[in-house]
N, C-alpha and C positions, 0 to 999 in steps of 0.2 A: 508636784501634782500630775494628774493624768493628762493635762494639756501640754506637757513638756516644759513647764515653768518651774523655777526654783524660787522659793520665798524664804527669807531669813530676817531675823531681827538684828538691828544695829543700833545700840543705845535706845532711844525712844522712837526709832523709825523702823519701817518694814520695807525692805527692798525686794522687788520681783525681777528676776533675771531670766533671759531666754537661754535655755541650755544649748541650743543649736549655734547661736551667734556669740554667746557669752557677753551679752550687752544688757545693761539695766533698762527695763521697760517701764517700771513704775516705782514710785517712792510714796509710801503711804504714811501720813503724819497726823497723828491725833492723840497718841499716848502721852501721858504726863510722866510716866516712869519707864524704866528699861523694859524692853520687850523680852520675855523669858521663854516663850513657847509660840510656835506657829504651826498650824494644822491646815492643810489644804483639803477642800471638799471635792468630791467627784460628782457633784449634782449637775443638773442641767443637760444631760446627755439623753435625749429621746430620739432613738434612731427609727427612721422610716425609710422605705425604698427611695433612693436618689434624693433624699432630702434630710437635712438635720434641723430640728426645731429647738429653739430655746437654748442656744449655746451661750452659757454664762460661766464666767470664772468667779469662783467664790473661795475666800480664804478666811482664816480666823486667827487672831493674835491675842496675846495675853500679856499684860504688864501692869504691875501694881495692883493686883487683884481684880482688874477690870478686863473683861472679855469684849473684844470688838470684832464684829463680823463685817468683813469687807467685800464689796463688789470690785474685784481687781481691775476689771476692764474700764470702769469709769473713775476708780480711785475714791469712791465715796463709801462712807460707813453706813451699812444697812441697819445695824442694831448694836447696842451696848448693854452689856450685862455685868452686874457687880453684886456679889453676895456680901463681901466685906473687904477690907483693905489688904488682907494677907495674900501673898502670892499663891496661886493655885499650883498644886503639885503636878497634876496630869489632866489631860483632856483628849477626847477623841470623838469624831463624828460617828454616828450609827449608820454605817453604809449597808448593813445586811438586814434591813427591814423595809417594809412597804407602807408603814403607817404615815411617815412624813420624811422628806428629804433633808429637813433642817434640824433634826434631833442631835443634841450634843451632851455627852456625859463628861462631867468634870469632877475632879477630887478637890474639895475645899478643906484646907487644914482646919483641925488636925485629923478628923476621922469622918468626914461627910462625903458621900457621893450624891451628886445632884444631877438630875436630868432636865435639860433646858430645851425649850423651843427657840432655836437661834434666829428664827425669822421674826418672832414677836417679842423675844425676851422674857417669855412666860416660864416660870418654874413649874415643871409637871409633877415632880415628886423629889423627896429628900430622904436619905437613909444614913443612919449613923452606925458606927461599929466600935468595938472596944479598943482596938489599937490604932496607932497613927498609920495612915495609909500613904504610902510612897508613890506608887504607880499601880497600873492595872493593865490587863490584856484580855481581849476577847478571844474565844475559841473560834477560829475561822470556819470549823465544820459544824458548829452548833451555836447559834446566836444567843441561846439562853444560858450559856456557860460563861462565866466571867471569873478571872483569878485576880485577887488583890494582893500586892506585895506590901507587907507591913513591916514594922521594925522588928517583929519577933518571929514571923513566919509567913505562911501563904494562906489566904482565905479563899476557898473555892465556893462560888455561888452558882447554883444550878437552876434557879427559878428567875432569872433576869427577864424583864418584859418592859417594853416602852409604856405600856398602859398603866402599870402600877409598880410601886416599890417592892423589892424582894421581901417575902414574908419572913424567911428564916435569916439567921445570922451567918449562915454558911458553914462549911466544914473547914476547920483550922488544922493545919499541919505545921510542924516545926522542922526546920532544916538547919543543921549545924554547918558552920563554915567548912569549906573543903580543905583549909589549912590543917585541920585536924586529921585529914586522911593522907596516906602516902602517895598522893597523885604525882608529886614531884619525882619520887623514886621510880615511877613507872617509865619515865624516859630513860633513866640510867640503866634499868634492868628490865628488858622486855619480857623476860621469862616470868616476871612477877606480875604480869598484867591481870591475871585472874584474881590473885590475892588482893591486889590494890582495888579492883573493881568491887570485889566482895565487901571490903571494908567501907567503900563509898556508899554501898547500898543502904547502910544504916542512917544515912543522912535524912531520909524521909521517915517520919514517925509522928504518932499522935501524942507523944509524951514530950513535955517541955524539956529542952536541954538543960544541962547543969550550969551553974553560974559561971564556972571557969571556961566554959565552951563559948566560942564566938558565934554570934547568931548572924542574921541577915543584914546587919548594919553596913557591912562592906559589900553587899551585893548591889551591883550597878544597874541591872536590868533583868526584867522578867518578860518572856514572850512565848507564846504558843508557836509551834512549827507549822507554817501553812502548808508544808509539803507532806506531813505525816500526821495522821489522826492520832489524838491522845498523847502527843509528845510536846514537851516544853523544855526551854533552855533557860538556865540561870547564868548570868554573866558576873564573874568576879575579875578583879584586876589581873590575875594570873591564871585563871581557869575558866572554862565554859563547861557547865554540866548539862548533859542531856537526860531528861527524866521521862520515863515511861509511866504515865499516869494510870494505866490499867493494872500494873503490877506493883506500883509505888516503889520503883527502883531506879537508880541512876544506871543507865545503860551505855553511857559514853562520857568520856572526860577528855577535853582538849586542853592540855597543860602546856604552858610556856616554860622553856628552859630557864635556868637561873640567870643567864646572860641575856635572855630575850627581853623584848619591849612589852610592857603591860597593855592590856586591852582598855579601850574607852567605850566602845559601842559595837553592837552586832546587829545586822539586819538579816534575818533569814529570808530565803527565797521560796517562792511557791511553784515556779515552773520546774525547778530541779531541787533536790535536797542539798542545798549549798548555803554557805554563810559568807556574807561580806563583813569583814572585821576591820575596825579602825583601831590603830595603835597610837601610843602617846607620842611617837615621833612623826605622826602624820602619815604613816604607811598604811595603805589599804590592801588587805589580803583577801583572797577568795579561797575558801575551803569547800570541797565537794566530798560527799559521803562516798566511801568505798563500798562496792556492792558485795553482798554475801560475806559478811565478816563475822566470825565467831571467835571466842576467846580460847586459845589452845591451853591445854593442861601442861604443867611442868613435868619433867621426867620422873620425879619422885612422887608424883601425885596421881591418884586414880582418875580416870576420865569421868567427867560429870555426865550422869545419864540424861539430864536436861541442860545442854550447854546454853549459856546466855548469849544471845545475838548482840555483840558489842557494836556500837556505832562508831566507826572511825572516819574522821574527816581529814582528807589529805590536802596539804597546801598545794594549790594549782597555779596561783599567780599572785604577784604582789608589785605594787607600784613603788616609785622612788619616794623616799622619806624627805621631809623638809628640814630646814635648819631651825632647831627649837632653841629659843632663848628665853630670857625672863619675861619678855613682852610678846613673843611670837610662839604660839602653840596652837595645835589643831582644836577646834571647837566641836564640830559635829560633821556627820556624814549623812547623805541622803542617796538613795538608790532609785533609778527610774522604775516606777510602779508598773509600767506597761511592758517593757522589753527585758528589764532586769539585766542589761548588759552594759550599763553605765552608772557611774557614781560620781557625786560632787562632794568636794571637801571644803569646808568653810574654816578659814584661818583667822586668827585673832587680829592680824594686821590688815584685814579687809579683803584678802584674796579669796577668790572662788576658783578652785581647780577642778576641771571636769575630765575624768578619766573614763575612757571607753575600753570595753573588753573586746579584744580581737582574737580570732582563732586561726590556726595554721595546721596544715596536714603534714605529718612527719615524713611522708613519702615512703612508708613501708606498711605492709599489711600485718595482721595480727600474728601470724605464724612466724614471721621473721622479726618480731619485736623482742629485743633482749633487755629491755629496761626492767630494773628490779621493782620500780613502783607500779602500783595499779594503774593501768592506762585508761584514758578517756577516749570514747569513740564518737565519731560523727553519727548523726541520726540515720537510721536505716530506711526512713520514709519521710516524705515531705508532702503535707496535705493529702495523706492517704496513698500517695504514689511511691512505690519502692525506689530507692536510690540504687542505680546500677553500679557494677564493679568498677567501671572506668569513668564514671561520671565525675565531674569537677565538684569541689566542695560547695555546700550551700552557702548563700550570703549570710552574713552575721546580722540577721534581722532581730533575733531575741536569744535569750539564754537556752531555751529548749530547741532552738534551731541550730545552735552551735555545738552542743554536746547531747548525745542520746542518753537513753536510760541505761542503767548499769547492765552489762552483759555477763552472764555466767560462763563457766568454762565450756559447757556444752554448746552454748550460742556461739562462742568464739570459733569452735571447730566447724559448726554448720555454716556460719557466715564468715567465710575467709575473706570476703571483700570489705570487711569492716576497716575503716581508716582511723588511725590514732590521731587525736587531736591535741594540740598544745595551745594554751591560753596565755595572753600577755596583755598588760594594761598599756594604753597609749594616751598621752595627754593631748586632748583635742580642743580644749578651751581653757582660757585663763582670763579672769577678770581681776585686774590689779587695783588695790586700794591706794589711798594717798599715803605718802610717807609720814613718819612720825613728825609732829611739829618741833621747831617753828618752820613754817613755809608761807610763801605768798602766792596768791592766785590772781591772775589778771586775764580778762577776756580781750581778744583783739578788737580793733576799732569796729564800729557797727556797720551794718549794710546800708549803702546809700545808692542813689541812681547812677553815681559816677563809677563805683567799684563793683557793680552787680555782676560783671562778666568774670572778673578775677577773684571774687570774694570766696573765702573758705572760713568757716567758723572754727577758730583755733583757740584753745585755752592753754595758757603758759603757767607752769607751776615752778616756782623758784624754791629750791630746797638744798640742804647740805647732802653731799654725796654719801656721808656716813650713814644717813637715814634713807638712802634712796631705794626705790622699788624699780620695777620694770615699767618704762615709759615708751611711748611711740618714738620720740626723738629726744636725745639727751645731748646737751651741750655743756662741756666742762669748761666754765669760764674763769672761776676764781679757785684759789687754793684756800682762802680764808672764808669765814662764815658769810653766807649770803644774807642781805638785808631786805631786798625788794627788787621789783621789776616793773618796767612801764613800757608800753607799746608806743612807738613813734610812727609806725605805718603798718600796713598789712604784711610787709616783708621784713620788718626789723623791730628790735626792742632794745632798750637800755636796762642793764643789770648792774646793781651797785652792791658793794660788800665792804665790811670793816673787819680788820684783824683784831685779835685780842690785845689788850694793852700790855705794853712792855713794863720794865722796872721803873721807867720814868713816867709812866701813865700815858705815853704817846701811842697812837694807833696808825695804821696805814689804811687810808681810804682809797677804794678802787672804783672806777666807773668805766664800763665798757659798752660799746655798741656792737651788736651781733646781727649779721645778715642771715635771715632765716633760710633762704634757698641754698646758700653755700655752706652755712655753719660757721 
């Protein structure tokens, strides 16, 4: 959310975490089924000189077909909405209108979109379509434009309004799977880039693809680009397609090599033309668009009189991957909506990993740069003030404060003081979940008038080391399976364990007393 908080669903609970301290601030409990979607609202900010009015945190969760609107600050549910018991496919707050700050658009299966007043729970209007709707995306440059991702194609709506339901059924286009195009060969043979892109262009058409052609069933995500008008991305497990909606062509393909790790999620940036990408191994990568990129013609090919401006996104930074097992895998990624220089990863074992993007100056100017990759430069101005040739780098306040707009060759020659920037991810926060069961939890003795001076609220978790996670203090007491733990004072506890039975059915019982200050 815009307040610097991270909210995520865990079984039937909703946890709210402070991104700065990596601590859990609130646990919301009301759902009867598993929470499948969480959306944070940016309402409640009315700025006046030297004063902030009506500062309110508002969130929204979905589980078992029921939508609950939460006041996060008090932990109370403001409103409950339910159309039917089937899980909702997608939902989003309407932030780009002035009619009401509590309007919510939701996709109810199989093919309905419903606009709700989330403050009162009133249904404003309902619209049905011919195909099953999977997700949707608003055009950030035009609030009346909405794109629906269906099982067969994309439906473009151009008359969306909070006051009434769309009158038309929208314009439907069909897109074949990129697996039918030679986008994988593009990495192997760079000279065939133009041919590969030309074949990808036929992906967008008004004609339904043939039965043997794979459709959008394997498309993971659809989203408008907030940094470029009339551009959209489609996420597949091994490709990201960039679509130009004005010419109905694919103008960019980000393909993973055969040995690469597939995508799970992509978050496009609005401050710079960049993409935060989450992979199946838990690695977060940042890709930034290369400036002034066109597709070269092959030696045996005549130059195109109207060359296509291909969008190429270079890999600029990536964080460390996690150890993926049958029970441990990445779930989702969120990006800071204000600064766009931090991302949080939610892992299935309860971990929340907060990665911040840091910049460093390479120490050489543009003319002395010998790197073959397209360089990134620091901004040439800050708050309208030009940056001097010998000025230190700007602080990492936000993404647009870390990297400047793309510079052409002429700009590089005129501005010889441009500094090349390198980006890297730094793990700045980690919230660890409990280990896998079985484990025992015991709170230390309670606070009394006698121990008020030396009292510390300590929680002891007794678990097997094979299932252990990162804890504040760890004491390796037994080699056998732990069975329980009991406190005897504020500075000591008893832990007991039992080994597995041998051939005669006998076990080894162990009981140990641990002094907490010395271990």
